[in-house]
N, C-alpha and C positions, 0 to 999 in steps of 0.2 A: 435912930432908925426905927421905922414902924412897918412890920410885916402886915400885908393886907390880904394874904391868902396863899393857897397852894396853887402854883402854876401847873406843875406836872410832876409825875413820879416816873422813874425809868426802871423797867424790869428787864433783866437779862434772861432770855428764853432759849430753850433748846428746840422747841417745836413751834415755829412761828405760825403756821396755818392753824394748828389746834388752838393756840392762844388767841389768835384773832377771832376764830369761830366762837370760843367761849365768851370773850368780852362783848362780841356783837350779839350772839344768840341768847346768852344767859343774862347778861347785864345791860343789854340795849345800847352799848357804845357804837359809834360809827367811825369808820376810817376818815380822818380829817386831812391827813397828809402822809405821803410816803417818800422815803429817801432810799430807794432800792439799792443804789450804789453803796450805801453804808450798811444795809441790812436793818433799817429803822422804819417802824410804822408808828404813827401818832394816832391814837384813838381818842375821840371826843368823849369826855365824861362830865357832862354839865358844862360849867365854866372852865374846867381844868382838862388836862390831857393825861392819858396813861400811854407812855412810850414803851414800845416793845423793841428790844435790841436782840437780834439773832446772834448768839454767841459764836456762830460759825462765819458771820459776816465781817466786813472790814472794820466796823466800829466795835463789834463784839469781841474780836480777837485781841483788842487792846486791853480788855478788862480782866484777863486771866481766865481761869478754868470755868467751866459751865456750872450752874447751880447744882448742888448736891445736898445731902444731909448735913454736911459740914461747911459748905461754901454757899454764901447767900446769893440772892438773885436781884437785890435792889442795887442799882448803880448809884443813884443819887436822888435827893428830894429837892425840888426847886420851889423857892418862896418868892412871891412878889413883894417888892419893897416900895413904899411910898417915898416921894421926893428923892428918887434915885439919882445920886450925884457920884459918879465913878471915883473921883479923887477924894471926896469927903468920906465915902464909904471905905475906900482903901485905907485911909488914915485911921478911921475909927477901928477897923478890924485889926490893923497892925498895932494900935495902941493897946489892944487886948491880947497881943501876942499871937494873933492868928495869921498864918501864912496865906497870902492871897495868891490864887492860881491865875490862869489865863483869863484875860478880859477880852470878850469878843461879842459880835452880834450873832445870835442864835435864834432858831425857830422855837416857839412855845405856844401856849394856849391862846395868847392874844396876838400871835403873829411874830415877826422878827423884832428883837430888842436886844440891847446890850446886857450882858450878864457877867458875873464873876463866880469862879469856882473856889471852894475852900472845903475844909473838913472840920467836923466837930471834934471835941476832945477824945472821942472813942474811935475816930477814923471814918465816921459815916460821911459820905460825900454830900455836900450842899451846893446849890447854885442859887445866887441871889440875882433877881432881874427886875428891871423897871416894871412898875405896875401899880 
């Protein structure tokens, strides 16, 4: 497996409008895509995306409590993988004792592509996608 870059990072947020304004006005990001039914906004950050998930929205409620001093706000890190072959990747991960999550087509920095969810040894969420 060869990682070719970061596709997107997902942040769980309590104040969507304030976060969008910060990333647009302070960091120069632009809204690339919205999925308002999920409470999800994708911000373009160069070749990558910063995804903001409203903790009160449909998707955000699935992730537990809102970010605090003791609860983090990163949902997962998405890495692009060269020569993405779902079955070969699944076998390689399982050979390393990694439990593979849902495989599906999802929206990311390069548009829609197949991706796989998993966790690192400390429980951090990872998504691997074609790229």
